[in-house]
GULUM-790758 format. One record per residue: y, x, z of N, C-alpha, C in turn; residue in three letters. Coordinates in steps of 0.001 Angstrom, whole numbers, padded with zeros to 6 digits, always signed. Atoms other than C-alpha are relative to their C-alpha. Layout:
BEGIN
YXZYXZYXZAla
...
END
This chain:
BEGIN
+000433-001075+000895-041692+011805+021772+000357+001369+000562Unk
-000297-001382-000343-041912+015506+022512+000676+000643-001202Unk
-000752-000436+001170-039166+016619+020169-000251+001455-000372Unk
+000179-001422+000278-040102+020286+020450-000957+000251-001154Unk
+000969-000214+001078-042928+019827+017959+000184-000996-001136Unk
-000188+001075+000955-041457+017027+015860+000873+000434-001178Unk
-000788-000262+001195-040034+017057+012350+000638-001295-000482Unk
-000721+001160+000529-037584+014729+010602+000330+000229-001467Unk
-000341-000011+001411-037074+013919+006932+000875-001219-000264Unk
-000879+001138+000271-034552+011581+005310+000155-000227-001492Unk
-000397+000342+001369-033624+009789+002118+001201-000920+000086Unk
-001240+000767-000011-030156+008405+001411+000202-000681-001335Unk
-000339+000752+001199-029269+005698-001067+001453-000453+000127Unk
-001356+000528-000032-025739+004712-002033+001082+001047+000044Unk
-001262-000729+000076-022338+006204-001315-000015+001305+000795Unk
-000149-001263-000715-021132+009548-000004+000146-000216+001503Unk
-000093+000318-001423-020359+007862+003306-001389-000068+000617Unk
+001378+000037-000476-024078+007169+003675-000574+001403+000144Unk
+000502-001372-000076-024866+010809+002917+000544+000699+001244Unk
-000597-000618-001183-022445+011914+005629-000665-000517+001267Unk
+000594+000576-001200-023984+009512+008153-001461+000422+000174Unk
+001365-000520-000108-027546+010588+007324+000015+001404+000586Unk
-000138-001362-000524-026461+014159+007966+000287-000019+001496Unk
-000347+000095-001424-024979+013100+011308-001207-000420+000834Unk
+001186+000439-000748-028151+011272+012400-001044+001108+000077Unk
+000938-001125-000003-030308+014222+011380+000443+001069+000986Unk
-000532-000998-000933-028010+016522+013340-000258-000408+001451Unk
+000287+000478-001357-028463+014336+016428-001434+000343+000406Unk
+001398-000319-000310-032227+014807+016216-000211+001510+000100Unk
+000127-001463-000060-031892+018533+015521+000513+000530+001339Unk
-000527-000414-001305-029768+018889+018667-000995-000293+001120Unk
+001021+000353-000995-032641+017232+020554-001288+000798-000182Unk
+001150-000870+000185-035106+019804+019206-000844-000278-001216Unk
+000749+000285+001224-036367+018228+016000+000311+001053-001062Unk
-000191-000927+001120-036799+020357+012901+000080-000804-001298Unk
-000186+000734+001259-035470+019016+009618-000819+000648-001102Unk
+000824-000502+001101-037843+019337+006646+000327-000785-001263Unk
-000274+000634+001287-037494+018557+002945-001265-000481-000703Unk
+001262+000386+000641-041157+018191+002025-001120+000079+001020Unk
+001150-000020-000894-044606+017845+003514+000003-001186+000948Unk
+000099+001081-000978-045264+015768+006620+001235-000030+000886Unk
-001118+000173-000924-042567+014350+008880-000397-001001+001068Unk
+000293+000936-001087-042918+012721+012268+000929-001210-000049Unk
-000990+001073+000125-039753+010683+011695+000583+000053-001399Unk
-000601+000077+001336-038457+009498+008340+001129-001031+000051Unk
-001177+000868-000013-034920+008056+008136+000321-000429-001429Unk
-000406+000528+001299-034083+005804+005185+001354-000683+000196Unk
-001349+000554-000130-030333+005131+004923+000329-000766-001275Unk
-000026+000882+001159-029806+002174+002606+001408-000447-000389Unk
-001216+000557+000576-027104+000667+000411-000250-001476-000300Unk
+000178+001409+000342-026454-003008-000295+001185-000525-000790Unk
-001210+000399+000721-023473-003055-002637-000305-001005-001102Unk
+000414+000949+001036-025414-005001-005300-001445-000421+000264Unk
+001401+000403-000101-028715-006864-005671-000904+001112-000517Unk
+000761-001145+000513-029905-003876-007708-000186+001050+001081Unk
+000100-000962-001102-029145-001659-004722-001061-000438+000999Unk
+001035+000515-000909-031262-003910-002488-001389+000253-000566Unk
+001302-000212+000645-034106-003677-004992-000408+001472+000077Unk
+000294-001431-000093-033858+000124-005057-000362+000384+001435Unk
+000342-000236-001409-033886+000121-001248-001460-000349+000261Unk
+001377+000452-000251-037111-001889-001158-001013+000924-000667Unk
+000905-000907+000721-038745+000329-003783-000125+001329+000737Unk
+000012-001287-000709-037758+003467-001889-000784-000104+001313Unk
+000708+000168-001279-039037+002112+001449-001500-000102-000216Unk
+001438+000133+000298-042400+001068-000038-000595+001354-000379Unk
+000508-001303+000433-042795+004492-001657-000120+000962+001178Unk
+000027-000893-001161-041934+006345+001553-001140-000370+000943Unk
+001119+000444-000847-044403+004238+003553-001334+000461-000583Unk
+001252-000446+000650-047148+005041+000992-000195+001506+000141Unk
+000121-001455+000028-046387+008761+000874+000026+000632+001393Unk
-000089-000530-001374-045785+009176+004629-000571-001027+000975Unk
+000606+001075-000800-048258+006803+006291-000002+000269+001498Unk
+000027-000312-001421-048135+008639+009622+001394+000169+000592Unk
-001373-000174-000486-044334+008916+009870+000499-001252+000707Unk
-000716+001101-000641-042253+006767+012195+001177-000326-000916Unk
-000969+000332+001049-040151+004960+009576+001185-000751+000590Unk
-001244+000607-000461-036532+004194+010484+000823-000403-001211Unk
-000855+000466+001090-034478+002060+008099+001344-000414+000589Unk
-001346+000310-000466-030722+001906+008639+000908-000189-001213Unk
-000926+000188+001116-027597+001423+006526+000331-001466-000242Unk
-000553+001338+000259-025993-001625+004932-001084-001057-000233Unk
+001087+000961+000240-029218-003291+003748-000656-000388+001321Unk
+000607+000268-001303-030676-002977+007255+000898-000885+000857Unk
-000925+000818-000785-027537-004499+008808+000082-001423-000543Unk
-000178+001317+000604-027235-007378+006329-001272-000838-000002Unk
+001259+000736+000122-030919-008303+006000-001092+000645+000848Unk
+000960-000713-000864-032774-006890+009028-001403-000604-000026Unk
+001321+000637+000004-035596-009463+008965-000751+000318-001286Unk
+000623-000322+001289-036238-008782+005282-000533+001421+000008Unk
+000449-001397-000090-036455-005048+005973-001197+000109+000948Unk
+001070-000069-000993-038642-005559+009052-001309-000553-000531Unk
+001213+000603+000557-041092-007597+006975-000753+000954-000927Unk
+000674-000967+000857-041905-004548+004820-001053+000738+000825Unk
+001058-000664-000770-045294-003244+006057+000248+001501+000122Unk
-000162-001430-000224-045003+000205+007608+001335+000393+000593Unk
-001292-000294-000614-041387-000010+008811-000136-000147+001522Unk
+000116+000018-001455-041159+000824+012520+001283-000427+000708Unk
-001267+000253-000675-037460+000486+013327+001070-000351-001029Unk
-001140+000403+000815-034560-001381+011714+001234+000166+000866Unk
-001123-000401-000845-031337+000100+013029+001307-000445-000645Unk
-001253+000527+000517-028025-001741+012567+001137+001006+000062Unk
-001143-000900+000162-024610-000249+011914+000504+000575+001314Unk
-000575-000449-001262-023599-000009+015563-000957+000817+000859Unk
+001012-000654-000836-026772+001722+016773-000492+001337-000562Unk
+000445-001261+000592-027025+004831+014609+000081+001150+000998Unk
-000127-001048-001010-025830+006978+017495-001123-000062+001038Unk
+001062+000179-000998-028696+005588+019617-001394+000189-000587Unk
+001285-000169+000685-031441+006516+017171-001048+000641+000896Unk
+000973-000769-000776-033117+008995+019525-000688-000858+001062Unk
+000564+000799-001098-033631+006442+022295-000976-001063-000485Unk
+000883+001038+000531-035521+004069+019978-001236+000569-000706Unk
+001184-000605+000608-038079+006566+018635-001184-000098+000957Unk
+001221+000145-000795-041683+006232+019830-001036+001045-000430Unk
+001075-000952+000318-044705+008531+020001-001026-000605-000948Unk
+000976+000668+000869-046828+005940+018219+000733-000990-000903Unk
-000573+000968+000930-046179+003650+015280+000087-001373+000646Unk
-000128+001364-000508-044920+000161+016108-000909-000941-000780Unk
+000832+000987+000687-047289-002699+015344+000848-000892-000899Unk
-000970+000754+000793-044277-004663+014128+001347+000685+000143Unk
-001276-000702-000023-040855-003348+013258+000907-000515+001113Unk
-001004+000357-000994-038346-003304+016098+001343-000129-000703Unk
-001307+000222+000598-034974-004725+015059+001067+000211+001064Unk
-001088-000286-000933-031926-003274+016795+001308-000119-000770Unk
-001260+000232+000712-028756-004781+015353+000918-000857+000858Unk
-000975+000913-000597-025602-006548+016455+000479-000937-001093Unk
-000548+000889+001012-023901-009440+014726+001112+000718-000760Unk
-000949-000700+000860-021593-008467+011888+001398+000081+000594Unk
-001354-000004-000546-018423-009428+013749+000115+000788+001299Unk
-000027-000802-001228-019375-007250+016742-000067+001497-000273Unk
+000092-001427+000333-019677-003928+014880+001314+000687+000363Unk
-001237-000620-000477-017199-001624+016581-000105+001506+000191Unk
+000172-001427-000258-018687+001864+016992+000376+000859-001198Unk
-000308-000948+001078-017924+004965+014945-000925+001199+000121Unk
+000895-001153+000034-020520+007569+013984+000717+001170-000669Unk
-000645-001163+000626-018752+010921+013439-000960+000663-000981Unk
+000888-000563+001014-020099+012522+010280+000764+000934-000922Unk
-000524-000952+000983-019396+015559+008151-001206+000630-000671Unk
+001227-000407+000684-022100+016179+005563+000260+001151-000948Unk
-000035-001096+000960-022763+019337+003639-000691-000475-001267Unk
+000579+000474+001243-023228+017954+000125-000729+001111-000734Unk
+000628-001207+000527-024019+021462-001119+000729+001166+000659Unk
-000640-001130-000661-022851+024959-000271+001514+000003-000201Unk
-001405-000023+000350-019447+024206-001767+000775-001154+000604Unk
-000756+001210-000302-018463+020640-000924-000566-000725+001222Unk
+000362+000802-001166-018504+018695+002351+000657-001375-000125Unk
-000569+001336-000029-017848+014999+002981+000284-000371+001454Unk
-000437+000294-001365-015853+014175+006110+000317-001482+000115Unk
-000237+001425-000231-016033+010575+007320+001216-000144+000898Unk
-001231+000141-000773-012521+009681+008452+000258-001448+000410Unk
-000267+001422-000267-012730+005855+008548-001247-000790-000339Unk
+001136+000873+000294-015258+003018+008510+000486-001447+000037Unk
-000287+001423-000037-015211-000723+007888+001171-000426-000871Unk
-001046+000536+000879-012821-003011+006033+000400-001392+000491Unk
-000523+001301-000406-010604-006010+006816+000342-000894-001189Unk
-000539+000694+001174-009993-007162+003250-000769-001253-000397Unk
+000831+001151+000365-012907-009549+002614+000260-000463-001438Unk
-000068+000371+001409-012668-009443-001171-001162-000945-000303Unk
+000959+001093+000180-014595-012395-002571-001354+000455-000516Unk
+001250-000493+000590-017290-010268-004276-000757+000940+000925Unk
+000449-001171-000761-017931-007840-001423-000622-000371+001345Unk
+000658+000201-001298-020260-007675+001601+000294+001126+000995Unk
-000217-001162-000852-018932-004417+003058+000517-000370+001395Unk
-000448+000332-001356-016990-006042+005966-001119-000567+000874Unk
+001127+000546-000752-020219-007812+006976-001000+001099+000373Unk
+000960-001082-000222-022282-004622+006704+000552+001095+000900Unk
-000587-001131-000727-019824-002186+008297+001064-000404+001011Unk
-000973+000430-000987-017447-004294+010374+001431+000239-000426Unk
-001435-000132+000266-013674-004071+010639+000418+001469-000060Unk
-000506-001360+000165-011579-001020+009835+000215+000680+001351Unk
-000153-000777-001231-011661+001686+012508-000135+001478-000332Unk
+000030-001452+000237-011354+005454+012829+000092+000750+001315Unk
-000158-000829-001197-011530+008301+015345+001400+000604+000037Unk
-001313-000629-000124-008595+010450+016416+000189+001084-001058Unk
-000314-001091+000924-006845+012907+014133-000509+001324+000559Unk
+000431-001265-000607-007621+015705+016597-001486+000241-000212Unk
+001451-000173+000173-011377+015067+016365-000346+000318-001445Unk
+000272-000249+001416-011273+015050+012564+000436+001404-000407Unk
-000439-001372+000269-009271+018278+012412-001025+000989+000554Unk
+001028-000868-000599-011871+019812+014733-001252+000040-000879Unk
+001180+000038+000872-014760+018663+012492+000250+000789-001287Unk
-000324-000711+001237-013026+019960+009367+000063+001504+000235Unk
-000097-001433-000323-012299+023298+011050-001387+000620+000128Unk
+001367-000513-000135-015984+023700+011959-000662+000132-001373Unk
+000589-000057+001337-017033+022898+008394+000532+001198-000778Unk
-000601-001144+000694-014620+025515+007061-000559+001299+000550Unk
+000609-001191-000605-015987+028067+009526-001421+000208-000507Unk
+001359-000077+000541-019472+027241+008175-000013+000426-001467Unk
-000064-000422+001393-018272+028072+004672+000437-001061-000985Unk
-000449+001051+000917-016951+024793+003253+001206+000473-000798Unk
-001123-000332+000873-014703+025457+000277+000799-001245-000382Unk
-000677+001245+000351-013879+021813-000374-000522-001121+000894Unk
+000363+001122-000859-013864+018758+001897+000594-001269-000586Unk
-000429+001294+000528-013692+015191+000595+000146-000970+001168Unk
-000224+000995-001046-012135+012649+002963-000627-001312-000447Unk
+000791+001153+000409-014520+009687+002883+000152-001148+000989Unk
-000061+001192-000827-014463+006138+004194-000150-001231-000866Unk
+000082+001257+000735-014566+002498+003188+001364-000388-000544Unk
-001374+000344+000394-010820+001877+003102+000931+000918+000766Unk
-000659-001014-000814-009156+005073+004266+001515-000189+000080Unk
-001424+000273-000088-005653+003803+003539+000382-000762+001250Unk
-000259+000738-001244-005995+001645+006672-000194+000875+001234Unk
+000172-000924-001128-006489+004743+008827+001099-000255+001038Unk
-000934+000214-001090-004867+004159+012207+000105-001435+000450Unk
-000092+001418-000371-005270+000397+012279-000705-000266+001319Unk
+000730+000085-001266-007894+000639+015032-000605+001371+000270Unk
+000512-001324-000357-008606+003946+016756-001013-000141+001125Unk
+001078+000158-000980-011888+004186+018653+000175+000912+001214Unk
-000247-000925-001111-010611+007030+020876+001074-000590+000899Unk
-000925+000664-000924-009005+005380+023903+001098+000929+000514Unk
-001014-000941-000491-007082+008560+024730+001201+000102-000938Unk
-001093-000058+000970-004921+008179+021608+001058-001027+000380Unk
-001113+000902-000282-001523+006708+022394+000903-000058-001227Unk
-000845+000143+001177+000663+005330+019637-000838-000108-001257Unk
+000695+000212+001269-000242+004576+016046-000088+001301-000793Unk
+000193-001133+000891-001728+007308+013866-000142-000520-001429Unk
+000003+000436+001394-001495+007164+010068-000767+000983-000874Unk
+000670-000884+000953-003257+008575+007031+000877+001197-000331Unk
-000903-001122+000285-000190+010688+006270-000075+001030+001114Unk
+000105-000940-001119-000362+012216+009750-001336+000730-000020Unk
+001310-000648+000089-004071+012899+009231+000020+001123-001024Unk
+000035-001046+001023-003593+014790+005979+000971+001134+000345Unk
-000901-001066-000463-000641+016665+007493-000727+000893+000998Unk
+000746-000786-000987-002891+017744+010370-001063+000865-000653Unk
+001033-000764+000694-005713+018807+008066+000615+001133-000820Unk
-000662-000991+000845-003262+020699+005852+000387+001252+000775Unk
-000402-001142-000826-002356+022958+008775-001158+000942+000305Unk
+001139-000885-000249-005891+024385+009025+000124+001211-000928Unk
-000195-001182+000846-005559+027978+007783-001220+000294-000866Unk
+001086-000402+000890-007620+029310+004884+000271-000380-001439Unk
-000129+000237+001437-008225+028934+001147-000780-001229-000455Unk
+000814+001175+000294-010180+025667+001308+000827-001080-000707Unk
-000633+001126+000674-009442+022437-000553-000380-001308+000698Unk
+000303+001370-000400-009250+018775+000397+000206-000924-001195Unk
-000213+001088+000953-009684+015731-001830-000033-001313+000775Unk
-000012+001331-000600-008876+012144-000889-000869-000902-000858Unk
+000855+000903+000770-011585+009687-001895+000736-001323-000220Unk
-000571+001278+000420-010992+006047-002853+001115-000497+000934Unk
-001171+000418-000759-007552+004825-001759+000639-001194-000704Unk
-000539+001210+000598-006228+001306-002358+001400+000252-000571Unk
-001277-000301+000652-003250+001316-004770+001221-000443+000795Unk
-001137+000467-000790-001022-000669-002405+000184+000808+001278Unk
-000095-000835-001195-001685+001884+000352+000302+001458-000324Unk
-000385-001355+000402-000864+005016-001657+001526+000071-000023Unk
-001450+000016-000182+002678+005574-000435+000668+001179-000704Unk
-000772-001109+000573+005435+007751-001893-000104+001243+000864Unk
+000104-001152-000903+005195+009961+001193-001314+000748-000204Unk
+001292-000648+000244+001487+010625+000563+000020+000712-001345Unk
-000077-000616+001327+002119+011305-003131+000805+001296+000054Unk
-000840-001201-000087+004941+013752-002342-000692+001093+000804Unk
+000669-001014-000814+002875+015475+000342-001101+000692-000788Unk
+001070-000594+000805-000132+015990-001939+000589+000925-001067Unk
-000628-000813+001047+002183+017314-004668+000478+001344+000532Unk
-000546-001245-000564+003609+019941-002301-001047+000821+000751Unk
+001024-000662-000805+000353+020859-000524-000787+001013-000826Unk
+000874-000983+000655-001674+023957-001365-001466-000299+000276Unk
+001377+000331-000363-004789+022395+000197-000479-001304-000633Unk
+000407+001288+000552-004798+018803-001086+000165-000002-001514Unk
+000066-000102+001448-005760+018501-004734+000664-001208-000689Unk
-000623+001096+000763-003899+016404-007379-001054-000876-000668Unk
+001154+000788+000449-006777+013970-007689-000043-001273+000830Unk
-000001+001286-000686-006747+010263-006840-001056-000914-000605Unk
+000988+000987+000439-009408+007567-007005+000503-001356+000483Unk
-000645+001264-000337-007847+004094-007130-000851-001185-000447Unk
+000726+001202+000413-009830+000823-007074+000970-001012-000626Unk
-000770+001059+000665-008310-001583-009613-000795-001305+000021Unk
+000983+001096+000096-011332-003907-010153+000258-000927-001187Unk
-000299+000748+001224-009536-005914-012871+001463+000219-000368Unk
-001377-000120+000466-006430-005538-014997+000647-001339-000279Unk
-000520+001349+000216-005952-009309-015156+000414-000599+001336Unk
-000518+000489-001276-003804-010907-012443-000751-001222+000517Unk
+000760+001160-000450-005757-014165-012365-001325+000429+000614Unk
+001234-000520-000582-008945-012203-011753+000267+000670+001350Unk
-000338-000639-001271-007245-010166-009033+000200-001048+001096Unk
-000147+001081-000972-006326-013438-007322-001367-000569+000389Unk
+001345+000504-000293-009909-014706-007626-000779+000972+000881Unk
+000667-001028-000798-011097-011422-006119+000598+000138+001401Unk
-000754-000147-001240-008574-011744-003268+000431+001441+000217Unk
-000586-001328-000123-007177-008317-004012+001439-000133+000492Unk
-001310+000074-000654-003853-007441-002366+001120+000534-000892Unk
-001007-000494+000937-001864-006529-005471-000239-000658-001346Unk
+000159+000402+001401-001291-007426-009117+000081+001237-000878Unk
+000076-001136+000926-001487-005241-012205+001315+000779-000060Unk
-001271-000716+000068+002234-004421-012128+000121+001017+001134Unk
-000024-000963-001097+001884-002788-008698-000910+001182-000311Unk
+000918-001090+000337-001114-000807-009904+000629+000934-001029Unk
-000639-000814+001035+000754+000366-013006+001122+000841+000600Unk
-001083-000742-000649+003710+001372-010825-000544+001147+000826Unk
+000617-001068-000794+001417+003354-008504-000421+001155-000892Unk
+000411-001045+000949-000062+005236-011472+001217+000764-000509Unk
-001216-000652+000512+003437+005928-012829+000602+000932+001044Unk
-000575-000834-001059+004635+007270-009455-000796+001284+000186Unk
+000830-001204-000099+001677+009653-009267+000295+000933-001161Unk
-000181-000826+001194+002182+010872-012832+001403+000593-000088Unk
-001353-000561-000011+005942+011316-012403+000086+001211+000913Unk
-000030-001096-000970+005317+013590-009418-000980+001106-000359Unk
+001056-000953+000361+002102+015262-010662-000518-000352-001399Unk
+000375+000397+001364+001864+014967-014476-001449+000315-000363Unk
+001369-000398+000328-001531+016713-014557-001033-000551+000975Unk
+000940+000549-000970-003107+014687-011736-001099-000797-000692Unk
+001130+000807+000461-006550+013207-012356+000028-001312+000766Unk
+000058+001312-000643-006690+009455-011664-001248-000723-000495Unk
+001186+000791+000293-010075+007741-011559+000207-001429+000482Unk
-000251+001419-000281-010189+003935-011509-001314-000773+000060Unk
+001161+000892-000113-012857+001494-010267+000299-001319-000699Unk
-000133+001280+000689-013395-001596-012433-001307-000772+000141Unk
+001167+000882-000035-015768-004532-011895+000009-000849-001257Unk
+000091+000770+001240-016983-006225-015062-000989-001152+000183Unk
+000920+001126+000017-018530-009671-015447-000049-000821+001258Unk
-000008+000834-001202-017542-011217-012130+000172-001465-000387Unk
-000240+001429+000195-017599-014980-011846+001498-000235-000209Unk
-001397+000292+000290-014373-016351-013293+000593+000862-001088Unk
-000539-000879+001038-013953-013549-015838-000276-000616-001379Unk
+000109+000624+001314-013480-015687-018925+000258+001038-001077Unk
-000297-000954+001072-013267-013977-022325+001478+000386-000047Unk
-001442-000276+000037-009472-014293-022156+000404+000947+001128Unk
-000330-000870-001126-009300-012677-018727-000559+001408-000197Unk
+000539-001332+000283-011582-009840-019812+000885+000728-001003Unk
-000858-000630+001008-009410-009174-022874+001322+000433+000618Unk
-001232-000370-000694-006328-009194-020651-000206+001268+000822Unk
+000313-001182-000802-007977-006661-018329-000178+001228-000887Unk
+000253-001105+000936-009121-004505-021239+001320+000529-000577Unk
-001290-000398+000558-005624-004496-022720+000799+000819+001013Unk
-000715-000740-001044-004127-003363-019416-000594+001393+000187Unk
+000658-001289-000191-006705-000598-019015+000298+000964-001143Unk
-000339-000859+001134-005929+000704-022478+001400+000594+000149Unk
-001409-000410-000070-002222+000946-021641+000264+001038+001083Unk
-000377-000849-001129-002284+002737-018290-000525+001423-000176Unk
+000272-001431+000168-002316+006519-018056-000927+000499+001107Unk
+000987-000464-000973-005517+007137-016115-001026+000874-000709Unk
+000868-001041+000552-008218+009756-016589-001434-000442-000234Unk
+001403+000405+000103-011519+007909-016181-000188-001338+000684Unk
+000358+001265-000621-013011+004510-015385-001388+000125+000627Unk
+001313+000104-000639-015866+003939-012948-000371-001478-000060Unk
+000287+001393+000347-017446+000733-014232-001192-000508+000792Unk
+001062+000629-000781-019520-001538-011987-000240-001406-000536Unk
+000340+001344+000451-021335-004601-013278-000163-000912+001203Unk
+000011+000946-001120-020843-007595-010999-001410-000475+000311Unk
+001287+000478-000483-023823-008621-008904+000243-001064+001053Unk
-000144+001080-000960-024155-011886-006975-000455+000466+001383Unk
+000351-000383-001363-024125-011294-003207+000014-001243+000881Unk
+000058+001174-000886-025291-014041-000800+001076+000062+001078Unk
-000993+000078-001059-022598-015208+001592+001413+000317-000422Unk
-001344-000327+000451-019641-014119-000530+000687-001225-000598Unk
-000791+001116+000506-016842-016464-001568-000032-000088-001524Unk
+000043+000002+001469-017264-015462-005213-000999-001019-000539Unk
+001025+000950+000452-020299-017756-005424+000564-001406-000187Unk
-000635+001309+000169-017905-020718-005262+000786-000093-001313Unk
-000753-000004+001257-016203-019692-008529-000900-000537-001108Unk
+000918+000689+000922-017602-021908-011324-000390+000766-001258Unk
+000325-000623+001288-017429-019740-014471-000929+001199+000204Unk
+000984-001079-000118-020513-017478-014789-000109+000737-001325Unk
+000113-000825+001203-020625-014610-017275-001476+000262-000284Unk
+001409-000265+000332-023986-014413-019089-000334+001481+000094Unk
+000428-001391-000177-026002-011228-018501+000247+000831-001253Unk
-000198-000740+001246-025823-010223-022167+001472+000334-000220Unk
-001440-000238+000147-022034-010569-022111+000481+001035+001006Unk
-000317-001059-000970-021794-008497-018926-000322+001378-000584Unk
+000423-001274+000577-023712-005754-020697+000950+000441-001103Unk
-000914-000338+001111-021455-005914-023778+001340+000498+000547Unk
-001292-000393-000568-018291-005740-021689-000095+001354+000698Unk
+000195-001285-000665-019688-002872-019617-000019+001142-001011Unk
+000063-001029+001034-020448-000908-022773+001382+000298-000568Unk
-001353-000202+000502-016891-001444-024038+000834+000816+000989Unk
-000773-000729-001003-015420-000205-020769-000477+001438+000149Unk
+000499-001375-000048-017693+002829-020705+000520+000812-001175Unk
-000569-000684+001173-016531+003714-024211+001471+000332+000229Unk
-001411-000241-000296-012906+003335-023128+000153+001116+001026Unk
-000042-001050-001009-013575+005508-020091-000196+001376-000628Unk
+000265-001294+000636-015008+008265-022262+001188+000438-000851Unk
-001199-000323+000788-011986+008091-024558+001103+000554+000908Unk
-001051-000438-000915-009623+008430-021605-000322+001358+000611Unk
+000361-001294-000583-011558+011289-020021+000165+001117-001020Unk
-000117-001017+001045-011725+013186-023314+001469+000309-000294Unk
-001432-000200+000241-007996+012661-023889+000630+000820+001122Unk
-000551-000751-001133-007207+013931-020390-000453+001454-000059Unk
+000497-001368+000120-009432+016983-020832+000728+000734-001133Unk
-000693-000598+001147-007803+017621-024218+001389+000494+000408Unk
-001351-000375-000430-004393+017711-022525+000006+001237+000903Unk
+000088-001134-000919-005635+020442-020158-000559+001269-000652Unk
+000561-001167+000695-007188+022772-022746+001022+001128-000073Unk
-000851-001168+000122-005772+026270-022630+000938+000241+001162Unk
-000850-000189-001169-003971+025800-019326-000723+000845+001049Unk
+000590-000774-001088-004519+028196-016455-000362-000946+001144Unk
+000436+000868-001086-006518+026516-013720-000855+000769+000993Unk
+000822-000600-001046-008189+027419-010441-001239-000859+000173Unk
+001262+000746+000015-011845+026398-010585-000877+000460+001156Unk
+000980-000296-001044-014162+026181-007605-001381-000132-000617Unk
+001315+000005+000635-017494+027177-009135-001085-000255+001036Unk
+001071+000396-000895-020603+025683-007577-001203+000915-000195Unk
+001164-000872+000088-023946+027347-006963-000992-000560-001006Unk
+001053+000431+000918-026816+027232-009421+000203+000494-001411Unk
+000009-000477+001388-027689+028731-012775-000713-001045-000842Unk
+000577+001041+000842-028230+025936-015283+000085+000435-001459Unk
+000090-000445+001406-029382+027294-018653+001052+001044-000320Unk
-000942-001089+000249-027195+030353-018304+001453-000373+000185Unk
-001367+000497-000175-024142+028369-017246+000273-000245+001474Unk
-000484+000374-001318-022177+028070-014020+001162-000959-000210Unk
-001050+001003+000191-019855+025092-013553+000684-000317+001308Unk
-000763+000413-001174-017237+023756-011189+001152-000873-000427Unk
-001112+000901+000274-014087+021707-010936+001334+000664+000324Unk
-001357-000490-000211-010432+022576-011254+000686-000808+001088Unk
-000755+000746-001002-007744+021400-008851+000069-001476-000374Unk
-000150+001387+000447-007281+018259-010952-001283-000541-000621Unk
+001327+000575+000255-011002+017584-011321-000440+000094-001464Unk
+000539-000305+001322-011593+019040-014770-001296+000779+000189Unk
+001252-000745-000070-015210+020096-015119+000086+001181-000957Unk
-000114-001233+000782-015309+023694-016353-001328+000747+000056Unk
+001214-000803+000091-018299+025725-017537+000335+001417-000436Unk
-000168-001406+000365-018599+029498-017849-001375+000641-000099Unk
+001270-000722+000014-021349+031985-018686-000410+000359+001424Unk
+000506-000205-001354-023561+032474-015637+000493+001315+000591Unk
-000444-001187-000735-022124+034864-013067-000280-000231+001473Unk
+000413+000172-001389-023778+035155-009672+001175+000164+000959Unk
-001115-000302-000898-020604+036572-008096+001002-001144+000078Unk
-000954+001117+000018-018699+033385-008990-000474-001189+000834Unk
+000503+001129-000785-020915+031086-006915+000851-000229+001242Unk
-000735+000393-001202-018924+029212-004262+001305+000773+000159Unk
-001291-000684-000034-015688+030970-005188+000978-000704-000938Unk
-001049+000533+000872-012378+029931-006734+000434+001104-000954Unk
-000388-000953+001030-011611+031688-010002+001129-000589-000841Unk
-001089+000409+000895-008409+031511-012047-000432+000265-001435Unk
+000527-000124+001360-009461+030842-015634+000863-000795-000978Unk
-000548+000808+001085-008281+029496-018966-001182-000499-000818Unk
+001111+000606+000740-010646+027087-020721+000546-000615-001283Unk
-000680+000441+001217-009573+026709-024345-000759-001014-000847Unk
+000773+000851+000903-012372+024545-025756-000985-000866+000775Unk
+001021+000866-000574-014946+021816-025109-001383+000641-000130Unk
+001407-000328+000236-018638+022371-024596-000546-000945-001072Unk
+000562+000711+001151-021030+020813-027111+000127-001516+000113Unk
-000065+001459-000133-021104+017277-025676+001319-000494+000585Unk
-001336+000324-000495-017457+017351-024482-000002-000513+001438Unk
+000033+000383-001401-018501+016849-020875+000753+000982+000879Unk
-000704-001025-000772-016626+019990-019793+000819+000871-000934Unk
-000683-001058+000716-014122+022599-020890-000732+001312+000297Unk
+000784-001223-000137-015536+026070-021358+000870+001245+000021Unk
-000587-001324-000027-014512+029610-020502-000841+000862-000915Unk
+000776-000721+001022-015546+031728-023465-000470+001363+000476Unk
+000397-001328-000463-015645+035065-021679+000658+000274+001345Unk
-000554-000352-001321-015058+036596-018246+000610+001395-000090Unk
END
């Protein structure tokens, strides 16, 4: 292809890690002379897929079919977890030109063609051979960036396909990540979210052969904290057994790292945690939450919970629900269990009916809203530093405080992409945010 006259468009499904990687692949083409476009015709169209649930696979297929219909002349590239796990299924979709596995995203440019392929080319490696690392730092908007610091997972939880889709845990060097973050800050990033699959395992396998000795997540955040400026960092999902006292104390003392943690629990019942092959029990999780709250009483703690997995009997669900009611967390992120081919969970005999999954999910969503409202209530009237985002929505500008409280204020252009010290004494109408009554 003559890249000088070519354009590229993309669509990302799934997690923030996917968004960061789409940005990285687009940047590779832009460096080769391609022009990124958001609408109209595109010579190359990248579809970055998710495969965390069967519903995600279905959304992938729908998106690919729609893109093929709307962009019949584009060279269609499908990558991401769905492409890695089910390449033949993706290749069978009429109009797909290239199926690119997890280890070949950096080689995208070499597989593009001037003409459409008669049949989709499949470029993947086996799941146990995935070893590469695609550096990625995506600009989510003018305010927030997502920095990929780690990829892959060694845990092999019984419900999960991520280790098969992304390979084993690995990461680049701390120096390279500090360099990426510094560039993002120079570009205007006010907040950077550290993203990965299991970032607590940072340092287990480093892809940079020049690194000598073991590097750790604590060393990474210490290095990032030294970057000068008024920017913020947030740590994305971190396993509760990997959130150490040293990390908690460092975040509490840092002016850059925010008091905000996202901890995957998945179930509050110990028998379910064993069935899931998680690496902790509920007492460890409760202790982790207590240690965070003792050090940072106003910290926001979000919790992942899976509902309706095989083996979740009514008694085990009630046990989990009771535990979730007791712990001092700020919000639940509820995921309904989906059967995934090849996972060990399929060997568990007890199956939760679909209607019961829905009922349990609704109960957990209600509990989540209660916890979020209670946490917001505890922050009313306190002085907070809010990073306001861009955009005028019905005369309102909004953003997030250090501890992830959503705050709304009357529209003010000068506040876009800036940190403002405010007091928010009341809720908005639907209690989704605290409000600043006047500036």
